[in-house]
Residue, then its C-alpha position, 0 to 999 in steps of 0.5 A: m502475544a498477538l500475532k502467532l506464526a502459522g506457517y510458510i508459503d513458498l513463492p517463485p524465486h527472485e529472477g532479478k533484483g527488487g523482492f516484493d512490494h505491495a499486496a492486496i486481497h480480493q475477499a470474494s475469491g480469497r485470492l492475494f495478489v502481490a507485486h513480485t517486482a524481482n520478476d516483473a510479475v504479480d504472484i497469486i496466493d490462495c488465502r483459503a489454502d494458504q498456497y501459491l497459485e500461479s503468477i501473471p508475468g510481463l509487468v515490468e518493475v511492478a510496484g503496486a497492487l490494489v483491489s477493488d472488492e466493490h467492482d471486482l477489479v485488481f489494479t497494478s502499477n508498473r514502475g519500468e514502463n510508467t503504466g498501470c493495469i486493470f483486470p478482473p481477479m479471476q480473469p487476468t488475460e482481460m487486462v487493460t494497460v493505461p499509461v500514467g506518470v513517471r515511475p507509478n508506485g502506490l495506488a488508491y481507488d474511490p469506487t464512488s467516482r471510480l477514479l484510481l489514483a497512482a502516485n508516481v515516484g518520478d525521476p530526479a532527472v526529470p523536472g516536474s515528474h513527482t505527480v499523482s495521476m488520476v485514471d478514469v476506470p470505466g473509461r481506462r484513461m488517465i484524466a489528470d496528472i497533478p504535480v506534487s511537492g516531492r516523492t510520493r509514498w504510500v496513499v489511501f482513499d477515505p470513504g469518510t471524507g471522500q478524499f485521497y491522501v498521499n504521503i510526500s517523503a520531502p518536504p514531510v506532508i500529506a497531500v490531499i486530493d478530492p475526486s470532485d476536482p481531480t485536477r489539483v491538490a486541494r490542501t496539505l497536511e503537515v507531518p512533524v517527522e521526516g519521511p512519511h511512508g506507510l499510511d492507513l486510516d481508522q474510518s470510525t475515528s477518521r484518524l490517519f496513521c503515518a509511519c515516518d522514516g524518522g522512526e515514528l508513527v504519527t497519528l493525525e485527524a484526517a479533516t484537519g491534520r491535527v496531530l493526535n499522537r506520536l509513538p516511537i517505532s522500531g526503525v524505518p518503516d514501510v507498510v502499515f495495515f489497519h484492523p478495524a475489528l481488532q484495533r490493531l496497526y501492523v507496521a513493517v520495518g525491513d531492517p532489522g525485519v520486524i513487525d510492530v503491533i500497535d493497540t490503536a485504542v490506546m496508541t501503545r506498542v503491544e509487541t514486536v514480532a520477528a520476520e525476516r530482514g528486508g520484510k517490508t511488504t505485508a497484506l492483511d485478511a481482516a476477515h480471518n485475522k491473518l497477516y501475510v508478510f513477504l520475505p525477500e531473502s527466502h522468497r516466501a510469505a510467512v502467515f501470521v494469525d492474530a489471536 
C-alpha cells in the first residue's frame, strides 16, 4: 500500500452547514490553513506536531485557502461576503480584505506578476456572475473581473507556461488566462468529460490533471489542450494534489469517501484508500510525504503517510 494512516487531528465541531473546503500549507512555518466553512473560520494545524493550534474567525462562508511560500502570504476566499483576504501566516491580525466577484471559491497566485486569481462560483439568479477576479496583491485591490462561460471549479497557476488554468463545469472546458493581459480569457481547452472539478499540474511534463464529475481523470497537455490520457476514478471527485517526487496524484472522492492514488508515470490507479464519507478536502505536505484528509462527519483530519 502507498498511503498508511498515521493518526487523526481533532478540529472544532461544526457550528453550521458546510464542513471543510480548500486547504494549503506554509512550508517555512509548517502551518496548515484549512477553510472550515461550517464555522466561518480558517483552522490552523501545526504539521510538525500534527496538532490543532487555533482558528481565525469571521470569514463568512470561507471556501478557498491558498499559501504563497515565495511571499509568505495566506489568501482566503469568502463566499458569503464576496471578498478575499490576505495576511501573513504568523500574523493573521494584519489581515486585509479585498472585494471580488460573486461567491469566490478557487484561488491561484502568480508570484512573478503578483496577481491573485479568485474563481467565482456566481449566482444563477444574477446574470453574468460567473467570473474570475484578478487581484493586484501589493495594491490590495481587484483590477479586473473577467466573464467566463460557466460555473468555476478548481484553478492552478503554471509557472512553466506563465498562465492560469480555470476549470469550468459546464460547458466542460478549462479557461486559460495570461497575467500579461489579465482582462480576458486568452483561450479555452476542451475537456471530453462532463464536470471538470479538481485540477493540478505536473510542471516537469507540462501536464494538467483534470478530475471530472463524469467519473474520469483526464490528462491534458497544458500548452495545446491535447488529451493525453483518460482514466476511470471511484466517483465524483473534488480536490486533487500532485506529488512531484513520488509521481503520484491523490484524488479525493467524497462519496463513498475514498482517496484514489494514481501513478502518473504510467497513469494507473495504484490503490483506493478509505477515509470517511464526505471527505473531499485534502492538503499535501510533499516535503514530508503526508496527506491530510478532512473528515466532515467526525470534524477531524486524518493524517496519511505515503510510503
